[in-house]
C-alpha positions as CSV (number, residue, x, y, z in Angstrom):
1,M,-36.8,8.5,-1.4
2,T,-34.2,8.7,1.4
3,Q,-31.5,11.4,1.5
4,E,-28.1,10.6,2.9
5,T,-26.6,13.2,5.2
6,S,-23.0,13.7,6.1
7,T,-21.8,14.0,9.6
8,A,-18.7,15.9,8.5
9,P,-18.6,19.6,9.1
10,P,-19.5,21.6,6.0
11,D,-15.9,22.9,5.6
12,H,-14.4,19.4,6.0
13,Q,-12.8,18.0,2.8
14,S,-12.5,14.2,2.7
15,T,-9.2,12.8,1.3
16,N,-7.7,9.5,0.5
17,A,-4.0,9.9,0.6
18,V,-1.3,7.9,2.3
19,R,2.5,8.2,2.6
20,L,4.4,5.1,3.9
21,S,8.1,4.4,4.4
22,G,9.4,0.9,4.8
23,R,11.3,-2.0,3.1
24,V,10.3,-4.1,0.1
25,S,9.8,-7.6,1.3
26,A,10.4,-9.5,-2.0
27,A,10.9,-8.8,-5.7
28,P,7.9,-7.1,-7.3
29,E,5.6,-9.3,-9.4
30,A,3.9,-8.4,-12.6
31,R,0.4,-9.7,-13.5
32,M,-1.8,-9.4,-16.6
33,L,-5.4,-9.0,-15.6
34,P,-8.3,-10.5,-17.6
35,S,-9.1,-6.9,-18.7
36,G,-5.7,-6.8,-20.4
37,D,-4.3,-4.3,-17.9
38,E,-0.9,-5.0,-16.4
39,V,-0.1,-4.3,-12.7
40,V,3.2,-4.6,-10.9
41,S,2.8,-5.2,-7.1
42,F,5.1,-5.6,-4.1
43,R,4.7,-5.8,-0.4
44,L,6.0,-3.0,1.8
45,V,7.0,-3.9,5.4
46,V,6.3,-0.9,7.6
47,P,7.4,-0.8,11.3
48,R,4.7,0.0,13.9
49,S,5.2,2.9,16.3
50,A,6.3,2.3,19.9
51,A,2.8,3.0,21.1
52,A,1.3,0.4,18.7
53,K,3.9,-2.1,19.7
54,R,2.7,-1.8,23.4
55,R,-0.8,-2.7,22.3
56,S,0.1,-5.7,20.1
57,K,2.8,-8.3,19.7
58,Q,3.0,-7.5,16.0
59,S,5.9,-5.1,15.3
60,V,5.3,-4.5,11.6
61,D,2.5,-4.3,9.0
62,T,2.8,-5.6,5.5
63,I,1.0,-3.6,2.9
64,E,0.5,-4.5,-0.7
65,C,1.4,-1.7,-3.2
66,S,0.3,-1.7,-6.8
67,A,1.7,0.3,-9.8
68,W,-0.7,0.8,-12.7
69,T,0.9,3.4,-14.9
70,A,3.7,2.4,-17.3
71,R,6.2,4.8,-15.6
72,L,5.5,3.4,-12.2
73,R,5.6,-0.2,-13.4
74,R,9.1,0.4,-14.8
75,A,10.3,2.0,-11.6
76,V,8.8,-0.7,-9.4
77,R,10.3,-3.5,-11.5
78,R,13.7,-2.2,-10.5
79,L,13.1,-2.7,-6.8
80,E,14.7,-5.5,-4.9
81,A,14.0,-7.2,-1.6
82,G,15.3,-5.1,1.2
83,D,15.2,-1.8,-0.6
84,A,14.1,1.1,1.6
85,V,11.3,3.1,-0.2
86,T,8.8,5.9,0.4
87,V,5.5,5.6,-1.4
88,T,2.5,7.8,-1.8
89,G,-0.9,6.8,-3.1
90,E,-4.5,6.1,-2.3
91,L,-6.0,3.2,-0.2
92,R,-8.2,0.8,-2.1
93,R,-10.2,-2.1,-0.6
94,R,-10.0,-5.1,-2.9
95,F,-12.3,-8.1,-3.0
96,T,-12.0,-11.7,-4.2
97,R,-13.6,-15.0,-3.6
98,G,-11.6,-17.7,-1.9
99,A,-12.2,-21.3,-0.9
100,S,-13.8,-20.1,2.4
101,G,-15.9,-17.4,0.8
102,P,-15.4,-13.6,0.1
103,M,-12.2,-12.0,1.2
104,S,-11.0,-8.4,1.2
105,W,-7.7,-6.6,1.8
106,V,-6.4,-3.1,1.7
107,N,-3.9,-2.1,-1.0
108,V,-2.1,1.2,-1.9
109,D,-2.6,2.3,-5.6
110,L,0.8,4.1,-6.1
111,E,1.2,7.7,-7.2
112,T,4.9,7.8,-6.4
113,C,7.6,5.3,-5.3
114,E,11.1,6.4,-4.5
115,R,14.1,4.6,-3.0
116,T,15.3,6.3,0.2
117,A,19.0,6.5,1.0
118,G,20.4,5.2,4.3
119,T,18.4,3.3,6.9
120,L,14.9,3.9,8.1
121,A,14.1,4.9,11.7
122,D,12.9,2.0,13.8
123,D,15.0,-0.5,11.7
124,D,16.1,-3.2,14.2
């Protein structure tokens, strides 16, 4: 039997928490899953930092965000394309099979989603 060892220091606590601010790219979409669960998702467009823009021609990242609880699904359904929002949640890696084989993507399972007033920094 093999035993896995961690390379993290003993006092290190791992965490999976993200906070993103950006703009909603399009109206959120609701889906009913085969399990009977409903999920409401949208894509969040987040500007890259100046340092990241120097390394890549890409100036934004588009991140899928998913609302699973009834309260969050109701809130997310009210979002519109162009709304500035701040979200918190946990990163999840999702998998599916496509025509060319297995595919994966990163998604944020939302804990909070709030509209932000005014404009976001780095809006061009």
